[in-house]
N, C-alpha and C positions, 0 to 999 in steps of 0.2 A: 438271794437277793439282799441287798443293804440300799438302804435312801433313808435322806434326811427328812424330818421335820422341824421347820421354823413355823413354831405359834405351838403352845401347851396349853390354849383354854381346854371348853370342857370337851370342845371336837377334838382338836388337836392331841389332846393327851390323849382321849379316849382311843382314837383312831391307832396311838403308838402301841395302847396298851392291844389291840385286835390284834395287829399285825403282828407283836410279839408271840401270839397265842399260835398266829398260823406259821411261823416259825421265820420270819421277815425280820431280817437285821435292822434296829433305828439306831441313826443318830439324832438327838435330838438339842434344842436348842430353844429359851424364851430368853426375852429381854430380861425377866425377872430371875435372877438366877436361883432363888430360894426355890421359884417353881418345878425349875429344870432339875433341883437336888432332891423335890420331894417327890418326882417321878423316878428316880434314876433309883432311889431308896426302895419302888416299891415294885418297879419291872426291870429287867434287863435289857437296859437300855445304853447307850454308849451317850455320856455330857457332853456340849458344847459350850460356851461360854462367849464366844460371839459368832455372827454371818461368817468372818472369816474361815474361823476355826472348823465352825460345819461343816462348810461346802470342802476345805482342805481334808477333811477327815471321811469323805465319800471315794470311793474306786469312781474310777474312769469306765465307762462314762456314765457320771455322774445322776443322781435322781433327786432334783429338789424340790418337796414338796411344800405350796405356804398355806398355812390355815391362821391367815391372820384376817384383824376386819376389811373389811371392802372400801375402797377408797384410796385416801393418800397413804395410810399405812400400808398396804400393797404396793401401790405405786413407790414408795420411796425403798422399798426392800428390794424389789424387780430392781431400780436404778442402783443401789449398792450392789447385788449378788451378778447381774451381768456381767460387768468387768471381773468378774474372780470364775466364772465359768469357762469351759473349754466347747469348742463345737463337738456336734454329737449327744452334748448335757442333755437331758432332761428338765424343763421348771413347768411345775404345776403348782395353777391357783387355784384353790381350795377355796376362798373367800365368794361370798354371794355377789360377785360383782357384777358389773352390768355389762351385757356381751358386747357391746360396743365399744367398751372399755378393752375389753378383752380381743378384739380382731382389731384394734390397734395398737395392742401389746404385743399381739402373738407376729407384727408384721417389723418390730422392732427387734423383737429378740429371733426371730429365726432369721433377720438378716446376721445377726453374729453368728451364726450357725448354729445354736441352739435351737432345741425343739421345747414348743409349746404347745402344754395341754392344758383347757379349762376345766375345772370339774365342778359339776355341780353337785354337791352332797347335802342329801336329806337323810334323818333319822334320829337327829336330835341326841339329847342325853340316853337314848335308848339303844343306840347305835352297835355300843358297844359288845353287849347280848344279839341283839336281831339282826346285825350288818347295818349298813349305809347303802342307798339307794345311790349311785354313782350316774350319772350324766356327763359323758364327757365330749370334750371337742377338738380337733386337733389332726397330725397325720397319722395315717395309719400306723407308718414303723414305729411312731412317739407312743401311740396307745399300746401296739405290739411289746412295746419295751418292757410298761409297766405294768402288763397283764398278771404276769406273777401276784402284785399286791392287790393288783383291783378284785382277782378274786379271792381273796381272803377280808379283805375287807367287806366285799357283799354279802348281803344273806346266804347266797348261793354262788359255788366257784361258775355257774351257770346262768345264775337269774339275779336279777335286782341289779343288771348294770349294762348299759350302754355306749358304746361309741358311735354319737349321734350323727356326727359328720365333720365339717373343718372346725378351724376355730374360730369360738365366740359361740359355736352350738350348743355346747354342754350348758354354758351358762343361760342361753336362751331359753334352753328347755326347764331348767329350774324356776327361772323366772316365771314361766306360764305356771310349772308346777304352784309356784306359792300363789298367783295371782288366783290359781283354784283352789287353794287351802282357804286363803280369803274366804270367797263365798263359799263354799263348806262351812267353814265356821259360825260363819253370820247368818248363816239358812238353819243349822242347832240352836245358834243362842236363841234366834226370833223364835222358833217354834215352843221351845223349851221356856219363853218367858209368858208366851200366850195359853200354854199348860198351865203356869205357875198362879197367873194372874185368873184363873176359873178357883176363888177359892172353897167355893161349895161343895165342890168334889173333892176335895182334900189329896189330892193326886200324892204319891209318892211317886217323883219323880227320876229316882234312884232306880226305884221298880221297874217304871218305865222304859228308862235307859238300858237297862239290863235285860229287860223282855226284846226289846228291838234288838240288842247284838244277835240275837239267835233267829236265824230264818227271814229279818227284816230286811227290803230293798237298800232302806237306808243306814244298815250296820259298815261301821269302817272302825277305824283305830282311832278317829279322833271321838267319835263313838265310845268305844272300850274306856277313854281317858276319864269324858264326862260320864261315864257309871262310875267308874270307880270316886271321885270326888263328889257327886252327889249324894250316892251311899253314904258319906261322912258328914256331909254339910250343906243341906238343900237350901238355907237362907243366904249362907254365902256375906253376910253380914260383914264381916271383916275386910273382905276383897272390894279394893276401888274399882271405881267402874272406867277404868283408864285402861284402851289397849292402844299399845304404838303401834307401828310402823314401820318395817327395817327397809323398804325400797320396795324389793321386788314386786309388792301388788302396785305401787303406783307406774313402775315401771311396765310393768303388764299394759295396765289401762291407755299409760301414752303412746304403748306397740298400739294396742287395738285402734287408738284414734288414728294413727300415722299408717296404718295400713287397710282403715276403713273398716274394719271387723265390728261389728257390732257386739258390744261384750257388756251388757248392763248389770249382770248379776256383778262381777267382779268387782263394775266401776262402783256402784253402789256401797259394796264393802268394804271399800276402802274408805268412801266418804263417811259410814258409819263409823271408824274406826279416826278420823279426824272430828266428829262430833263428840267420840267417848274421850278427845284428848281438849275439850273447853272450846273449839273453833268457832262453835257456832253459839257462843252464850250469846256474842253482840246481836247477830242476827235472829236468835230467839227472844231476845227481848224487844228487839222492833217488831216483828210477828206478835208480840202480845199488847206493845203500845198501839199499833196498829188495828187490832181486833176491839182493844178498850175503845179507838177511836169514834169507828164505825157501827160498833153494838154498844158500847156502855159497857162490855164486860168486865169483871173487877180484875185487876193483876195479883199474882200470885204472890205471896211474901216468901222472903227470903228466910230458909232451914236455919232453926239455929244451931249455933255451931256443938 
């Protein structure tokens, strides 16, 4: 099988590497030619330097996998690619796209006779060695056609991937996956913060994490990662307390509201990310002033730079 990958960031490049390890031929394109050249120098992939060339270099029916930032970038490349594709080709969006965008895009793409697959991809920088969890939306025929590549990318040929349903369902499942991730991360962060605050016990938090990794009901890959970095640095003094949100947690919280489904953990985890970004600073100042007003409580001083 031969497919094209447009977008050679950390995920896209590693996916190309894993595909080649599994015997899948890859034609690679990145907007920055030096990124493409670096991958070609390392891995046996074919370089393309324009989207037009990439599509031309693929055999019919073509498989074009986009690993681009979600939103406008993905939308623009789909607009550029669609007139160049032929009926029967498969276009895969592997970004963390909003599932409603995927549903909309699929209608336009499939109206041109091109198959559309929305692929939720999880695994991060570890996916190269451990495999990627793949959540796929689209027609059965389209997913069947790309199955040889999916079986290589996934943790195992039969495990770690799922045809979730029609177009949009893959990104929907990935969205909820990331919402759950927000809640799990927040719970771990709060629990370890409580333990660190109990200074008289002088707890070795790295050792606690390592112990929990074996047999505990809270063991997980996130805990594995936490145990590793806490073992090296428990104080984290050089880490800024700012946590970005990339969109999926927000979409999950909004979906819960739309569906009338209570999701307080994921919603509060999202709010805590906003708080870490300074969005609560003015509100916190108002709280401090109100507390001073009714109780005469002293205001805190700004920390020295």
